[in-house]
C-alpha positions in Angstrom: -3.5 17.2 -1.1 -0.1 18.0 0.3 1.7 14.9 -0.9 1.0 13.8 -4.5 1.7 10.3 -5.9 4.0 10.2 -8.8 3.5 6.4 -9.0 2.8 3.7 -6.4 6.4 4.0 -5.0 7.2 7.7 -5.2 5.5 10.9 -3.8 6.3 14.5 -4.4 5.6 17.5 -2.2 5.9 21.3 -2.3 8.0 21.9 0.8 6.9 25.5 1.3 3.2 24.7 0.9 3.6 21.8 3.4 5.3 24.0 5.9 8.3 21.7 6.0 8.5 17.9 5.7 9.9 15.4 8.1 11.1 12.2 6.4 13.2 9.2 7.3 16.8 9.4 6.4 17.5 8.1 2.9 14.0 8.7 1.6 14.8 11.8 -0.4 15.2 10.8 -4.1 15.5 14.2 -5.8 14.5 17.8 -5.4 14.3 21.0 -7.3 14.6 24.6 -5.9 16.2 26.0 -2.8 15.6 23.2 -0.2 17.7 22.6 2.9 17.9 19.4 5.0 18.8 19.1 8.7 18.6 16.3 11.3 15.3 16.0 13.1 15.2 15.2 16.8 13.3 12.1 18.0 10.4 13.6 20.1 10.8 12.8 23.8 13.9 10.5 23.3 16.4 13.1 24.6 14.5 13.7 27.8 13.9 10.1 28.5 17.5 9.2 27.6 18.7 11.8 30.1 17.0 10.3 33.1 18.3 7.5 35.3 18.0 3.7 35.5 15.1 2.2 33.6 14.3 5.5 31.9 17.7 5.4 30.2 17.1 1.9 29.0 13.6 2.8 27.7 15.2 5.9 26.0 17.8 3.8 24.2 15.1 1.3 23.1 13.0 4.2 21.8 15.9 5.7 19.9 16.7 2.2 18.4 13.1 1.7 17.1 12.6 5.3 15.9 13.9 5.8 12.4 16.4 8.7 11.9 14.6 11.6 10.2 15.5 14.7 8.3 13.6 18.0 8.2 13.3 19.6 4.7 12.6 23.3 4.6 12.7 26.1 2.0 11.2 26.5 -1.5 11.0 23.7 -3.9 9.7 20.3 -4.7 11.1 17.1 -3.1 10.5 13.5 -4.4 10.4 10.8 -1.7 10.5 7.0 -1.8 12.2 4.1 0.0 13.5 0.7 -1.0 10.9 0.4 -3.8 8.1 -0.1 -1.2 4.5 0.9 -1.9 3.3 4.2 -0.5 0.0 5.3 1.0 -1.0 8.9 1.7 -3.1 9.7 4.8 -4.7 13.1 5.3 -4.9 13.8 9.0 -7.8 16.0 10.3 -7.9 17.9 13.6 -9.1 15.8 16.4 -8.0 12.5 14.8 -4.8 10.5 15.6 -2.7 8.5 13.2 -0.8 5.7 15.0 1.9 4.0 12.9 5.1 2.0 13.5 8.2 4.2 13.0 9.5 1.7 10.4 6.3 2.1 8.3 6.3 6.0 8.3 8.0 7.5 5.3 7.3 11.2 5.8 4.9 13.7 7.3 4.2 17.4 7.3 6.3 19.2 9.9 3.3 21.0 11.5 1.9 17.7 12.9 2.3 17.0 16.6 4.4 13.9 16.9 5.1 11.7 19.9 6.4 8.2 20.6 4.3 6.1 22.9 4.6 2.6 24.4 2.4 -0.1 22.8 2.3 -1.9 26.2 -0.9 -0.2 27.2 -2.8 -1.9 24.4 -4.2 1.3 22.8 -3.7 2.4 19.2 -5.2 5.8 18.9 -5.8 7.0 22.4 -2.3 7.0 23.8 0.0 4.3 25.2 0.7 3.6 28.8 1.9 1.1 31.2 4.8 3.1 32.6 8.5 2.2 32.1 8.0 -1.3 33.5 5.1 -1.8 31.1 7.4 -0.6 28.3 10.1 -3.2 29.2 7.5 -6.0 29.5 6.3 -5.0 26.1 9.6 -6.2 24.6 8.5 -9.8 24.7 5.3 -8.9 22.8 7.3 -7.0 20.2 9.6 -10.0 19.7 6.6 -12.4 19.2 4.7 -10.2 16.8 7.4 -8.5 14.8 6.1 -5.1 16.1 8.2 -2.7 18.1 7.7 -1.7 21.7 7.1 1.9 20.6 4.8 3.4 18.0 4.5 6.9 16.6 1.4 9.1 17.0 0.7 12.0 14.7 -2.1 14.5 15.3 -3.2 18.0 14.2 -3.8 19.0 10.6 -1.5 17.7 7.8 -0.6 14.5 6.0 1.6 11.5 6.3 3.0 8.8 3.9 3.0 5.2 5.0 5.3 2.4 3.7 4.0 -1.1 2.9 4.8 -4.3 1.1 2.3 -5.0 -1.7 0.1 -2.0 -1.1 -2.3 -1.0 1.7 -5.8 -2.1 2.5 -8.1 0.4 4.3 -10.4 -1.5 6.7 -13.3 0.4 8.4 -13.5 -0.1 12.1 -16.8 0.6 13.9 -19.1 -2.4 13.6 -20.2 -4.7 16.5 -17.4 -7.1 15.7 -13.7 -6.2 15.9 -11.5 -6.2 12.9 -8.9 -8.9 13.5 -5.4 -8.3 11.9 -2.2 -10.3 11.7 0.2 -8.1 13.8 2.9 -8.5 11.2 0.6 -7.1 8.5 -0.6 -4.2 10.6 0.7 -0.8 9.3 -1.3 1.7 11.4 -4.6 3.0 12.5 -6.5 6.3 12.1 -9.2 7.8 14.3 -10.3 6.5 17.6 -9.1 2.9 17.3 -8.1 0.7 20.2 -6.0 -2.4 19.6 -5.6 -5.5 21.8 -3.1 -8.2 21.2 -4.5 -11.7 21.9 -3.0 -15.1 21.6 -4.7 -17.7 19.3 -2.4 -20.5 20.3 -4.1 -23.7 21.3 -2.5 -26.7 23.1 -1.9 -28.3 19.7 -0.2 -25.2 18.4 2.0 -25.2 21.5 3.3 -28.7 20.8 3.7 -28.0 17.1 0.8 -30.0 15.7 -1.6 -27.3 14.9 -1.8 -24.5 12.3 -3.0 -20.9 12.2 -1.8 -17.6 13.4 -0.4 -17.5 16.9 -1.1 -13.9 17.7 -4.0 -11.7 16.6 -4.6 -7.9 16.8 -8.2 -7.0 17.7 -9.1 -3.5 16.5 -12.2 -1.8 17.8 -13.6 1.7 18.1 -14.2 4.2 15.2 -11.8 4.7 12.4 -9.6 3.0 9.8 -7.0 0.3 10.1 -4.2 0.1 7.5 -3.0 -3.4 6.6 -0.3 -4.3 4.1 -0.7 -7.2 1.7 2.2 -9.1 3.2 3.6 -10.2 6.5 7.1 -9.1 5.6 8.8 -6.7 8.0 10.3 -3.4 6.8 
């Protein structure tokens, strides 16, 4: 295992063995050895931000939702943690995709292929979509659910560390019925998992007389859904 838990809130990693580590700025707690840190470019944001019109708007939104990251390289051991939040390690195998909100991603091995995709297309494991107009329309959904318009996808062979309030539940997806998750408790998905956001509002809810969750995230396919034990945003 590349990342090793020191306790529920701290992980350590041998940077050389990991081939470099990308982590959100402010996550490094301490290190030993000869390790250097440098800013890490948001994948795809520079190209999108350099285009005209709506592409520039989408690029600025992407950069706003993507957490700033630092690349650690060299020889030594680094300890990571963030804001006292609980950590969960995911080992990523070739052919699988880890989809996670940028705010819930603490660190990952640098050799993983990383991209930022729009959630407007309704997929959480097979790529986003919907074009730039779809991205912009997705802003309303993000505001309603507490999720961002963009999400990070990691693939290849390596490992990643997720952040969560109150620990992470691993829910297997693959049965005849979907796994239904509160969008604000959703941390990420691994494997071939498709997500579809649905409204659960009835007429009574709309006029303030009902109860229950207004939005639900249906998860289907084959894989694992990660859910935090809280609806608190990071």
